[in-house]
Structure formats: C-alpha cells, structure tokens
C-alpha positions in Angstrom: -1.4 18.0 7.9 0.7 21.1 7.7 2.3 21.0 4.2 3.7 24.0 2.4 2.4 24.6 -1.1 4.1 22.4 -3.8 6.2 23.9 -6.5 4.3 22.2 -9.4 2.0 19.3 -10.2 2.0 17.4 -13.4 -1.5 16.0 -14.1 -2.0 12.8 -16.0 -4.1 12.7 -19.2 -7.6 11.2 -18.8 -7.7 9.6 -22.3 -5.6 7.1 -24.1 -3.0 8.5 -26.4 -1.6 6.8 -29.4 1.7 6.1 -27.8 0.3 4.3 -24.8 0.5 0.5 -24.9 -2.8 0.0 -23.0 -5.6 -0.7 -25.5 -8.9 1.1 -25.8 -10.6 -2.2 -25.0 -8.6 -2.5 -21.8 -9.3 1.1 -20.8 -13.1 0.6 -21.3 -12.9 -2.5 -19.1 -11.1 -0.6 -16.4 -13.5 2.2 -16.5 -16.4 -0.2 -16.1 -14.8 -1.8 -13.1 -14.2 1.6 -11.5 -17.8 2.6 -12.1 -19.0 -0.6 -10.4 -16.8 0.3 -7.4 -18.6 3.5 -6.8 -22.1 2.8 -8.0 -25.2 2.7 -5.8 -26.8 5.0 -3.2 -23.5 6.1 -1.8 -22.7 7.9 -5.1 -23.4 11.6 -4.8 -23.7 14.3 -7.4 -20.3 15.8 -7.9 -20.0 19.5 -7.3 -18.3 21.9 -9.7 -15.5 22.2 -7.2 -15.1 18.4 -7.1 -15.1 18.2 -10.9 -12.4 20.9 -11.0 -10.2 19.1 -8.5 -10.6 15.9 -10.4 -9.7 17.6 -13.7 -6.6 19.2 -12.2 -5.3 16.3 -10.1 -7.0 13.2 -11.6 -5.0 10.2 -12.7 -5.6 8.1 -15.8 -6.8 4.6 -15.2 -4.1 3.4 -17.5 -1.6 4.2 -14.8 -2.5 0.9 -13.0 -2.3 -1.3 -16.1 0.5 -3.8 -16.4 1.0 -2.8 -20.0 1.6 0.9 -19.1 3.8 0.1 -16.1 5.8 -2.6 -17.8 5.2 -5.1 -15.0 5.8 -8.8 -15.5 2.7 -10.7 -16.6 2.5 -14.2 -15.3 -0.9 -15.8 -14.6 -3.8 -13.9 -16.0 -5.8 -14.2 -12.7 -2.9 -12.6 -10.8 -2.7 -9.7 -13.3 -6.4 -9.1 -13.1 -6.4 -9.1 -9.3 -3.5 -6.7 -9.0 -4.8 -4.3 -11.7 -8.2 -4.4 -10.0 -6.5 -3.2 -6.8 -5.0 -0.3 -8.7 -8.4 0.6 -10.0 -9.9 0.5 -6.5 -7.1 2.7 -5.2 -7.9 5.3 -7.9 -11.6 5.1 -7.2 -10.8 6.1 -3.6 -8.4 8.8 -4.7 -10.8 10.3 -7.2 -13.6 10.2 -4.6 -11.5 12.3 -2.2 -11.0 14.8 -5.0 -14.7 15.0 -5.9 -16.4 14.9 -2.5 -16.3 18.2 -0.6 -17.6 16.7 2.6 -16.2 13.9 4.8 -19.4 12.1 5.4 -20.3 11.8 1.7 -16.7 10.6 1.1 -17.0 8.0 3.8 -20.2 6.8 2.2 -18.6 6.4 -1.2 -15.7 4.5 0.2 -18.0 2.3 2.2 -19.7 1.3 -1.1 -16.6 -0.6 -2.2 -16.7 -4.3 -1.4 -15.3 -5.0 2.1 -12.4 -7.1 0.9 -11.0 -4.3 -1.3 -12.2 -1.3 0.7 -8.8 -0.7 2.3 -7.3 0.1 -1.0 -10.0 2.7 -1.6 -9.2 4.3 1.8 -5.5 4.3 0.8 -6.3 6.2 -2.4 -8.5 8.6 -0.5 -5.7 9.3 1.9 -3.4 10.3 -1.0 -6.2 12.6 -2.3 -6.9 14.3 1.0 -3.1 14.8 1.6 -2.6 16.4 -1.8 -5.6 18.7 -1.2 -4.0 19.8 2.1 -0.9 20.7 0.1 -2.7 22.6 -2.6 -5.1 24.6 -0.4 -3.1 26.8 2.1 -6.3 27.9 3.8 -7.0 24.4 5.0 -4.5 21.7 5.8 -6.4 19.3 8.1 -8.3 17.1 5.7 -6.1 14.0 6.0 -5.9 14.2 9.8 -9.5 15.0 10.4 -10.8 12.2 8.2 -8.3 9.7 9.6 -9.2 10.5 13.2 -12.9 10.6 12.9 -14.0 8.4 9.9 -11.2 6.1 8.9 -9.9 4.5 12.1 -10.7 1.0 10.9 -8.3 1.7 8.0 -5.8 3.8 9.9 -2.8 1.8 8.6 -3.9 2.3 5.0 -4.4 6.0 5.7 -0.8 6.5 6.7 0.4 4.5 3.7 -1.6 6.7 1.4 -0.1 9.8 3.0 3.3 8.4 1.9 2.0 8.2 -1.6 1.2 11.9 -1.6 4.6 12.9 -0.3 6.3 10.7 -2.9 4.2 12.3 -5.8 5.2 15.7 -4.5 8.9 14.8 -4.2 8.8 15.8 -0.6 11.2 14.7 2.1 9.2 12.4 4.4 11.1 12.4 7.7 10.3 16.0 8.7 6.6 15.0 8.9 7.2 12.1 11.3 7.3 14.4 14.3 3.7 15.4 13.7 2.4 11.9 13.3 1.7 8.9 15.6 5.2 7.8 16.7 4.4 4.2 15.9 2.2 4.3 12.8 4.0 7.3 11.3 6.6 5.0 9.9 4.0 3.6 7.6 4.1 6.9 5.7 7.7 6.0 4.7 6.5 2.5 3.8 3.9 4.0 1.5 6.7 6.3 0.0 8.8 3.2 -0.7 5.9 1.4 -2.4 5.1 4.4 -4.6 8.7 4.7 -5.8 8.9 1.0 -6.6 5.6 0.9 -8.3 6.1 4.0 -10.5 9.9 3.9 -10.9 10.7 0.2 -10.6 13.5 0.2 -13.1 15.5 2.5 -10.8 14.5 1.1 -7.4 13.9 -2.5 -8.1 16.1 -3.3 -11.1 18.9 -0.9 -10.4 18.4 -1.2 -6.6 18.9 2.6 -6.0 19.0 3.9 -2.5 16.6 6.7 -1.8 18.6 9.9 -1.5 16.0 11.8 0.6 16.1 9.2 3.4 18.7 8.0 5.8 19.1 5.8 8.9 16.2 3.6 9.8 13.9 5.4 7.4 15.8 3.6 4.5 14.8 0.3 6.1 11.2 1.2 6.2 11.4 2.4 2.6 12.6 -1.1 1.7 9.6 -2.6 3.4 7.4 -0.6 1.1 9.6 -1.4 -1.8 9.2 -5.1 -1.0 5.4 -4.7 -1.3 5.9 -3.1 -4.7 8.0 -6.0 -5.9 5.0 -8.2 -5.5 3.1 -6.0 -8.0 6.0 -5.4 -10.3 6.7 -9.1 -10.7 3.0 -9.9 -11.1 2.8 -12.1 -7.9 5.1 -14.6 -9.7 6.9 -16.0 -6.6 10.0 -17.1 -8.4 10.4 -13.7 -10.0 9.8 -12.0 -6.6 12.5 -14.2 -5.0 15.0 -13.4 -7.7 14.4 -9.7 -7.5 14.9 -9.7 -3.7 18.0 -11.9 -3.9 19.6 -9.5 -6.3 19.7 -6.8 -3.5 22.6 -6.6 -1.0 22.1 -9.1 1.9 21.5 -6.3 4.4 18.4 -5.1 2.6 16.7 -8.5 2.0 15.0 -8.9 5.4 13.0 -5.8 5.0 12.2 -6.6 1.4 10.9 -10.0 2.3 8.8 -8.5 5.1 7.1 -6.2 2.5 6.6 -9.0 0.0 4.9 -11.0 2.7 2.5 -8.2 3.6 1.6 -7.7 -0.1 1.2 -11.5 -0.6 -1.2 -11.8 2.3 -3.1 -8.5 1.8 -3.3 -8.1 -2.0 -3.2 -11.8 -3.0 -2.6 -13.2 -6.4 -1.3 -16.8 -6.0 -2.4 -20.2 -5.0 -1.4 -22.5 -2.1 1.4 -24.3 -4.1 2.9 -20.9 -4.9 2.7 -19.9 -1.3 4.7 -23.0 -0.3 7.3 -22.1 -2.9 7.5 -18.6 -1.6 8.1 -19.9 1.9 10.9 -22.1 0.7 12.5 -19.2 -1.3 12.5 -16.9 1.8 14.8 -19.4 3.5 16.6 -17.5 6.3 14.3 -14.6 5.9 11.2 -16.6 6.7 10.6 -14.8 10.1 10.6 -11.5 8.3 8.2 -12.8 5.6 5.9 -14.2 8.3 6.0 -10.9 10.2 4.8 -9.1 7.1 2.0 -11.6 6.7 1.0 -11.0 10.3 0.9 -7.3 9.7 -1.5 -8.0 6.8 -3.7 -10.1 9.0 -3.8 -7.3 11.6 -4.6 -4.7 9.0 -7.5 -6.7 7.7 -8.7 -7.7 11.1 -8.9 -4.1 12.2 -10.9 -3.2 9.1 -13.2 -6.3 9.7 -12.4 -7.7 6.3 -10.4 -10.8 7.0 -10.8 -13.3 4.2 -10.1 -17.0 3.6 -7.1 -16.2 1.4 -5.3 -14.2 4.1 -6.1 -17.0 6.6 -4.5 -19.5 4.3 -1.4 -17.4 3.8 -1.1 -17.0 7.6 -1.3 -20.8 8.1 1.3 -21.5 5.5 3.8 -18.7 6.5 3.1 -18.2 10.2 1.7 -21.5 11.4 -1.3 -19.7 12.8 -4.7 -18.6 11.7 -5.2 -15.0 10.6 -6.9 -14.2 13.9 -4.1 -15.7 15.9 -1.4 -13.9 13.8 -3.2 -10.6 14.3 -3.3 -11.3 18.1 0.5 -11.9 18.0 0.9 -8.3 16.6 -1.3 -7.0 19.4 0.5 -8.8 22.1 3.8 -7.4 20.8 2.6 -3.9 21.6 2.7 -4.4 25.3 5.0 -2.0 27.1 6.4 -1.0 23.7 9.2 1.6 23.5 12.4 2.2 21.6 15.4 0.1 22.5 19.1 0.3 21.8 18.7 3.3 19.5 15.9 1.6 17.5 12.4 3.2 17.2 9.5 1.4 18.8 8.2 0.4 15.4 11.3 -1.7 14.7 11.1 -3.2 18.2 7.5 -4.1 17.5 8.5 -5.9 14.2 11.3 -7.8 15.9 9.1 -9.0 18.7 6.7 -10.4 16.2 9.5 -12.0 14.2 11.0 -13.6 17.3 7.6 -14.9 18.4 6.9 -16.4 14.9 10.4 -17.7 14.4 9.9 -21.0 16.3 6.6 -21.8 14.6 7.8 -21.0 11.0 11.1 -22.8 11.4 9.6 -26.0 12.9 6.5 -26.3 10.7 
C-alpha cells in the first residue's frame, strides 16, 4: 500500500499509570489472556527489529478495557467477551509488529482459536499498514500478506487497514482507487468503527459527522460506527437501540446494519436479547438482517462459523448461517453500480431486499 510517511505517531504506554482506571489485577488478567492467544509452537523468537517496532508502535492492553474506554458495563459475560476480542485484536497487531516474515506471522495468527482468529487478522492488518507508512523503502506488506496468506480473512484485512488510516488521521477516500472496488469500502467501515470505539463521546453521543468524508463514504462510516456502538454499549440491546434512535432518521439504517454485523460476529447476548433487538430495529429490520448476513459470510469464508452466529441468523434473517451467507453470494451475480450508487451499496440493497420478506413475515 502506497502511503506517504506520517507526520507523527503518539505511542501508548505499556504499563499502568496511576491515573488509569484499569486495575493492576485487570491488566495482569489481560496479559495472561494475550499470552494464551499466542503461545505454542507458532510462537517464534522475536528479533531485535521486531522488539524495536513493538516498543515504538505497541499499544497498552488497557486500551481495550471497558474501564479505560468508559463503555457501558451490562452483563459481565458480555463485557468479558468484548474485552477478550480487543485483546485478540492487539495480539494480532503486536504479532505484525514483531514478526519480520510473512510465514511466521501467519503461523502466529493461526495459533489463535478459530472463532476469534478473524480479530487477530484484523489487528495484524492494522500493524502491517502502519509499517507500510513508516518505512518508505517498503510499502507492500499489507497488500502482499492479504493477497497471499490472508484470503480467508480478506474482509477483516480491509477493515484493519481502515483502523490504520484512522490512527494516522489520514483521508481514506484517496486510497479506494488502489483497492478492490467492492471490498475497498470496508476500509471506511473500519475507519468508522475506530472513531466510534476510541472517540465515542464525539461520534456516538454527540453524533458528529466525519469531516474527512463525504457522499456515500459517510454512509459506510456509519456502518462501521454502528458496529462500534455494540461495543460502546456493552452489547446491551436496549442501550444500543437508544443510541441509534438518537441519530437523525437518515443515518439509522446504516447504523442498524453495523450493529447487526457486530451482534452476529462478535456476540455478547442471549436469545431473549436477540429477540428484543429484532423488535427494537422495527422498520430497520432488513438492514439489521443484512448486517447479520455479512457476519455469516465473513465467518463462512474463514471457516469459523459457530452456533451463536447461526442462532443470530435464524432469529434475524429467518435462515441458517450457511443459507444467509449463500444469499450474500447470490447477490454478487452481475453486480455493478446503479443509479449513481457504487456496487457495494447495490450488493447491500440486494441482500436487504431478499431478506425483507423473510424477516417481516417470521
């Protein structure tokens, strides 16, 4: 990926400071989980270069804690689940910084349990993209790894690239021309998730509009923002619904779509809560179901479909996860832009239209 060198980078501390609200006990627990993620034969000795990159660009594990982020804490199981996802993301991110070869990196990521592996690849994507930015002599890490070793997780790789651009405060749209015309929009989705996750008071509570984006890109930003709301509100479906309903009506469809994807892919709630979420979506149920179908396809491609995602698909889409994924595939036939809309939005609308009859009548 051809990025120009960034102006500056502010690294995060690797230890807990006195003014941080995350306890030492919590930090030790999180470190233990991260070590478990990357243990085993896939773990290689880190080179001096890898250690230097980790020292310069590494992120504190406290960045993923609900205490540090100020997220809503509902059920403890949901909090643990969503914090674990953040830890897994960071394990992949730090692996990309530490490993100087693609094959060793792929092995480390493969050591993460299958259900959570996509989050590790997402984090690795951010790490590789940042390294591309900081090393002008080589700018192809993200693209090479994505094309040759990360195709099962290609969706997550694009989302992770969006994280990198958000952290560098770069405009996203100029990069779309160099990316896949369909999947490239996921970079903006990742950008939106990052902004909602790390600056939720501005983008979720104050409902700010991203100044660096315009046109359809703002809609895709909202899809990523909707995913972040699932984390910010601790998978509390009532709080998620209230947060989305506070936005202008024109933005809600995309937010519900993102929330549906996060619900089905990340998890964090039981069947009763899923039924409540379905009711809360009301007229936005087709958008919610489309996001759920996207999650099913993402997991199916990575061969890590699980019973939870299947349950969400049956509740929200009226289909099994396999069938929901098949609907997204069928919607790709003869896909192209229509009426000034990019092919990505046409794809989403085809899925929503297909699911609308099932989700309204079931």
